[in-house]
matplotlib code that plots the C-alpha trace (Angstrom):
import matplotlib.pyplot as plt

x = [-54.2, -51.2, -51.9, -49.1, -49.8, -49.4, -45.9, -45.1, -47.1, -46.4, -43.0, -42.0, -44.2, -46.8, -50.6, -51.0, -48.4, -49.3, -53.0, -51.9, -49.7, -52.6, -54.9, -52.5, -50.8, -54.3, -55.0, -58.6, -59.9, -59.7, -62.9, -63.9, -63.7, -65.6, -68.4, -68.3, -68.6, -71.2, -73.6, -72.8, -73.3, -76.8, -77.6, -77.1, -78.7, -82.0, -81.2, -81.2, -77.6, -75.4, -74.4, -72.6, -72.7, -70.8, -72.2, -73.2, -72.4, -76.0, -77.4, -80.9, -80.0, -78.2, -81.5, -83.0, -80.9, -81.3, -85.3, -85.0, -83.0, -85.5, -88.7, -87.7, -85.0, -86.0, -83.1, -83.0, -79.6, -77.9, -75.7, -72.7, -69.3, -67.3, -64.6, -66.2, -63.7, -63.8, -66.0, -64.4, -60.8, -61.4, -63.3, -60.1, -57.4, -59.4, -60.0, -56.9, -54.4, -52.8, -52.8, -51.4, -49.7, -48.2, -47.8, -48.2, -46.0, -47.6, -50.9, -54.5, -58.0, -60.4, -63.8, -64.2, -68.0, -68.7, -72.3, -70.9, -74.2, -75.9, -75.3, -74.5, -72.1, -70.4, -69.8, -69.9, -66.0, -66.5, -66.4, -62.9, -59.7, -56.1, -54.4, -51.1, -50.9, -49.7, -53.0, -55.4, -55.6, -57.0, -59.5, -60.6, -63.7, -61.6, -60.0, -59.9, -58.8, -58.9, -56.5, -58.4, -61.8, -60.3, -58.5, -61.4, -63.7, -61.0, -60.6, -64.2, -65.2, -62.0, -63.5, -66.8, -66.0, -63.8, -66.5, -69.6, -71.9, -71.9, -72.6, -75.3, -77.2, -76.9, -78.3, -80.9, -81.5, -82.0, -83.8, -86.7, -90.3, -91.2, -88.2, -88.6, -92.5, -91.2, -88.4, -91.0, -94.1, -90.9, -90.3, -93.8, -94.7, -91.9, -92.9, -96.2, -95.2, -95.6, -93.2, -90.3, -88.3, -88.9, -85.5, -83.7, -86.2, -85.3, -81.4, -82.0, -83.7, -81.4, -78.4, -80.5, -81.4, -77.8, -76.8, -79.3, -78.5, -77.4, -73.7, -74.0, -71.1]
y = [-20.5, -18.9, -17.4, -15.1, -16.3, -19.9, -19.1, -17.9, -20.4, -23.0, -23.0, -20.3, -20.1, -22.4, -21.0, -21.6, -19.4, -16.9, -17.2, -16.9, -13.6, -12.3, -12.7, -11.6, -8.7, -7.3, -3.9, -4.4, -1.9, -2.9, -4.7, -2.1, 0.6, -1.0, -1.8, 2.2, 3.0, 0.7, 2.1, 5.5, 4.7, 3.3, 6.2, 8.7, 6.7, 6.6, 10.3, 11.8, 12.7, 13.5, 9.9, 8.6, 6.0, 5.1, 6.5, 4.8, 6.3, 7.2, 10.0, 8.7, 5.9, 7.9, 9.7, 6.5, 5.6, 8.9, 8.6, 4.8, 6.1, 9.1, 7.1, 3.4, 4.6, 7.9, 9.6, 12.6, 12.9, 10.5, 11.2, 10.5, 10.5, 13.2, 10.6, 7.4, 6.6, 9.8, 8.4, 4.8, 6.3, 8.8, 5.8, 3.7, 6.6, 7.5, 4.3, 2.4, 5.0, 4.7, 6.6, 5.3, 8.7, 8.7, 5.7, 2.5, 1.9, -1.0, -1.1, -0.6, 0.3, -2.7, -3.0, -6.8, -7.8, -5.0, -3.7, 0.3, 1.3, 0.4, 3.2, 0.8, -1.6, 1.3, 3.1, 0.1, 0.0, -4.1, -3.7, -1.7, -2.9, -2.0, -5.3, -5.3, -4.5, -7.6, -9.0, -6.5, -8.2, -11.6, -9.1, -7.1, -6.9, -7.7, -10.5, -13.9, -17.6, -20.3, -18.6, -15.7, -17.6, -19.4, -16.5, -14.4, -16.9, -17.4, -13.8, -13.3, -16.2, -15.3, -11.4, -12.8, -14.9, -11.7, -9.5, -11.8, -9.9, -6.6, -8.5, -10.7, -7.4, -5.8, -9.1, -9.0, -5.3, -5.7, -8.8, -7.6, -8.3, -4.4, -3.1, -5.7, -4.9, -1.1, -2.1, -3.8, -1.2, 1.4, -0.9, -1.4, 2.5, 3.1, 0.6, 2.0, 5.4, 6.5, 9.0, 6.5, 4.7, 0.9, -0.2, 2.3, 0.8, -2.8, -1.9, -0.1, -2.9, -5.6, -3.2, -2.9, -6.2, -7.1, -4.3, -5.7, -9.2, -10.3, -11.9, -15.2, -18.2]
z = [-35.8, -34.0, -30.6, -29.4, -25.6, -26.6, -27.6, -24.1, -22.6, -21.3, -22.9, -20.8, -18.1, -16.9, -17.7, -14.0, -13.1, -15.2, -14.4, -10.7, -11.2, -13.0, -10.2, -7.2, -8.9, -9.8, -7.3, -5.4, -3.6, 0.0, 1.0, 4.3, 1.7, -0.5, 2.0, 2.6, -1.0, -1.8, 0.7, -0.1, -4.0, -3.0, -1.3, -3.8, -6.2, -4.0, -2.8, -6.7, -6.7, -9.9, -11.2, -14.4, -17.0, -19.8, -23.2, -26.4, -29.6, -30.4, -28.5, -28.5, -26.8, -24.6, -23.8, -23.4, -20.8, -18.7, -19.1, -18.0, -14.6, -14.2, -14.4, -13.3, -10.5, -9.7, -10.7, -12.9, -12.3, -14.1, -17.2, -19.5, -17.8, -19.7, -20.6, -20.1, -17.0, -15.0, -12.6, -12.0, -12.2, -9.5, -7.1, -7.8, -7.1, -4.0, -2.5, -3.4, -2.9, -6.2, -9.2, -12.6, -13.4, -10.1, -8.3, -10.7, -14.2, -16.6, -15.3, -16.7, -15.0, -16.0, -15.2, -13.7, -14.8, -17.1, -17.3, -17.5, -18.6, -15.4, -13.2, -10.2, -12.1, -13.3, -10.1, -8.2, -6.0, -6.4, -10.1, -10.7, -10.7, -11.6, -13.8, -15.2, -19.0, -20.0, -18.8, -20.3, -23.5, -21.9, -20.5, -23.1, -25.5, -28.6, -26.2, -28.6, -28.2, -25.5, -23.1, -22.8, -22.3, -19.5, -17.6, -18.1, -16.3, -13.5, -13.0, -12.7, -10.5, -8.2, -7.9, -7.4, -4.4, -3.4, -3.3, -3.2, -0.8, -2.7, -5.9, -4.2, -3.0, -6.8, -8.1, -5.8, -6.5, -10.4, -10.1, -7.3, -8.7, -8.3, -10.3, -13.2, -13.4, -13.7, -16.4, -18.2, -18.1, -19.6, -22.6, -23.2, -23.1, -25.6, -28.2, -27.6, -28.4, -31.8, -31.5, -30.9, -33.7, -32.8, -34.7, -31.7, -29.1, -30.1, -29.8, -26.3, -25.2, -26.0, -24.5, -21.2, -20.8, -21.1, -18.7, -15.9, -16.3, -13.0, -12.1, -11.7, -11.4]

ax = plt.figure().add_subplot(projection="3d")
ax.plot(x, y, z, "-o")
ax.set_aspect("equal")
plt.show()
């Protein structure tokens, strides 16, 4: 197997230096702004304000997500992001002070821990970052190879430590006994509903469990 990154590293630059470059040159939202935005996000969710998630191709699954948020998290105004990146882009531009088209060149907006159908994670300021374009192939969903796996782990651990208090609060919210009970009741009701396609419900359950898995290291 020929890996293009292994042709560059370590022959021209050490892996340690390349990883350090990726961590140091990524642009993160400042902590004081993360705290303020995170508190505002939780309040928006609790106050039934409009919020967005990344959609899936299946419109029925999207509708199940909307229904889930309405019944389990009591927010009837969660909808699909118009461009699937509009909300996190706006958050990043506003809080970092940088716009890709104006202030940055060769940077990409990235989600650190994914979970883009989770309304909290998709809009969380601690889950959004600008990364150098040359780092993006190591973090994308199609990334393969040992180096990609190693960098993703290093990057996510770095970000976990950087934003640990907010991530732990997120974990507490989605592992709360009351929330888990309501989530299970919602899923059981879907399976008991003869009008629902069980295959679609099963696929939705798989996605839901992935989206609401706590972030651990």
